[in-house]
Each structure stands twice: as C-alpha cells, then as structure tokens.
C-alpha positions as CSV (number, residue, x, y, z in Angstrom):
1,M,79.3,87.3,116.6
2,R,79.4,83.6,116.9
3,I,75.9,83.4,115.5
4,A,76.8,85.7,112.7
5,L,79.8,83.4,111.9
6,Q,77.3,80.5,111.7
7,E,75.3,82.5,109.2
8,A,78.5,83.2,107.2
9,Q,79.3,79.5,107.2
10,A,75.8,78.8,105.8
11,A,76.5,81.3,103.0
12,F,79.9,79.6,102.4
13,D,78.2,76.2,102.2
14,E,75.7,77.6,99.7
15,G,78.4,79.1,97.4
16,E,77.6,82.6,98.6
17,I,80.3,85.1,99.7
18,P,80.5,84.2,103.4
19,V,79.1,87.1,105.3
20,G,76.7,86.7,108.1
21,A,74.7,89.2,110.2
22,V,72.6,89.1,113.3
23,V,70.4,91.7,115.0
24,V,70.1,91.7,118.7
25,C,67.5,93.7,120.6
26,R,67.4,93.8,124.4
27,D,69.7,90.7,124.7
28,M,67.6,88.7,122.3
29,V,68.4,87.6,118.7
30,I,65.5,89.0,116.6
31,A,66.9,88.5,113.1
32,R,69.7,86.8,111.3
33,G,70.8,86.6,107.7
34,H,73.6,85.8,105.2
35,N,74.5,86.8,101.7
36,L,71.9,85.6,99.1
37,T,73.1,87.6,96.1
38,E,73.7,84.5,94.0
39,T,70.6,82.6,95.2
40,L,68.3,85.5,94.6
41,C,70.2,87.0,91.6
42,D,70.0,90.3,93.5
43,V,73.1,92.5,94.2
44,T,71.3,94.1,97.1
45,A,70.8,90.8,99.0
46,H,73.7,91.3,101.4
47,A,73.6,89.7,104.8
48,E,73.0,93.1,106.5
49,M,70.1,93.9,104.3
50,Q,68.5,90.5,105.0
51,A,68.9,90.9,108.7
52,I,67.7,94.5,108.8
53,T,64.6,93.6,106.8
54,A,63.9,90.7,109.1
55,A,64.4,92.7,112.2
56,A,62.1,95.5,111.1
57,G,59.5,92.9,110.4
58,T,59.9,91.4,113.8
59,L,59.7,94.7,115.6
60,G,56.9,96.0,113.3
61,G,58.8,99.2,112.5
62,K,61.6,100.5,110.3
63,Y,63.8,101.9,113.1
64,L,66.3,99.6,115.0
65,K,67.2,102.2,117.6
66,D,67.6,99.7,120.5
67,C,69.4,97.1,118.4
68,T,72.9,95.9,117.8
69,L,73.9,94.6,114.4
70,Y,76.7,92.0,114.3
71,V,78.3,91.4,110.9
72,T,81.3,89.2,110.1
73,V,82.8,91.7,107.6
74,E,82.7,95.5,107.5
75,P,79.6,96.7,105.7
76,C,79.8,98.2,102.2
77,V,78.5,101.6,101.4
78,M,75.1,100.4,100.5
79,C,74.7,98.5,103.7
80,A,76.1,101.3,105.8
81,G,73.4,103.6,104.3
82,A,70.7,101.1,105.2
83,I,72.2,100.8,108.7
84,G,72.1,104.6,109.0
85,W,68.5,104.9,107.8
86,A,67.4,102.1,110.2
87,Q,69.1,104.1,113.0
88,V,70.9,101.0,114.4
89,S,72.3,101.8,117.8
90,T,75.4,99.7,117.6
91,L,77.3,98.2,114.7
92,V,79.8,95.4,115.6
93,Y,81.9,93.8,112.8
94,G,84.7,91.3,112.7
95,A,87.0,91.8,109.7
96,G,87.6,95.1,108.0
97,D,87.2,95.4,104.2
98,E,89.9,97.6,102.8
99,K,88.5,97.3,99.2
100,R,84.8,97.9,99.7
101,G,84.2,98.8,103.4
102,F,82.2,101.9,104.3
103,S,84.8,103.4,106.5
104,R,87.0,104.1,103.5
105,F,84.4,105.4,101.1
106,A,81.5,106.7,103.2
107,P,82.5,107.0,106.9
108,Q,79.6,109.4,107.5
109,A,76.9,107.0,106.2
110,L,75.9,105.7,109.6
111,H,73.5,107.5,111.9
112,P,75.5,110.0,114.0
113,K,74.6,108.2,117.2
114,T,75.6,104.7,116.0
115,V,78.4,103.2,118.0
116,V,80.9,101.2,116.0
117,V,83.0,98.3,117.3
118,S,85.4,96.5,115.0
119,G,87.8,93.6,115.2
120,I,85.5,91.2,117.1
121,L,86.6,87.6,116.2
122,E,88.5,89.3,113.4
123,E,90.7,86.3,112.6
124,E,87.8,83.8,112.3
125,C,85.8,86.2,110.2
126,S,88.7,87.0,107.9
127,S,89.9,83.4,107.5
128,L,86.4,82.3,106.3
129,M,86.5,84.9,103.6
130,T,90.1,84.1,102.7
131,R,89.3,80.4,102.4
132,F,86.2,81.1,100.2
133,F,88.1,83.2,97.7
134,R,91.2,80.9,97.7
135,D,88.9,78.0,96.9
136,R,87.3,80.0,94.1
137,R,90.6,80.7,92.4
C-alpha cells in the first residue's frame, strides 16, 4: 500500500485526483498506476484501470488470478467491474468511498472468489484525498 500511496502522491503532484494502484503477483510488483483522467482527457483513466492494463501486459494475459491489487481509495463501479473481469484474486484498499465506491452501488461486481481487505493505511489514504479537495476549493 505504501507504493500505491507513492502513486497517489504522483497524481496529486500532477493535479490529478490522488488515487494510486499497484498490482503484486507472487510477492513482486508487476504494475503500478495513478489517475490520469485529466492528463489523458479520459474518464476511464483511473488508477486501477492503468494498473490492470499494465499488469495484463506484463503477464501476457487478461486474467490476474494470482494477483493482489492495492488501491488507496475504494474502487468505483467501473473499476470494480474491470477488477471482476480480470479475476483479481485479492483487492486491498485504504479509504472507503461513500459517494462513489462499488460496495454501495455494485457490491457483486467483483469476481465471486475475490478476497476484499479494506482500511489498510486508511488515515494516510484519506488525508491525501481530503487535502487535495480542500486545496481545490
């Protein structure tokens, strides 16, 4: 999660919403990403999507069955769908997202075998988001 926080900080520094993601497979980081929606003018360029795409490229296949995805903020419905289709084994996220998080709107979007762990470094993940939006207002 610390590496995902580094990615979130990179997003923050670039003026992007500070969400970072990392994919780990067999104890090795194989992909990382952060939000690029402003940079790419693409509403689908979320951190999770960037990391999933990079991980699939690294592994040479679309399924991430033996992988853990670490994300600083609870994935949205779109990202949860991608996580489900990629068959990610474990999803670990820091801060929950009451307004747009998948657990409120689409709790069944993930693959049935995906293990979910939440609240990891929650305070650090949440404070970065709070700081970003406070500075914007």
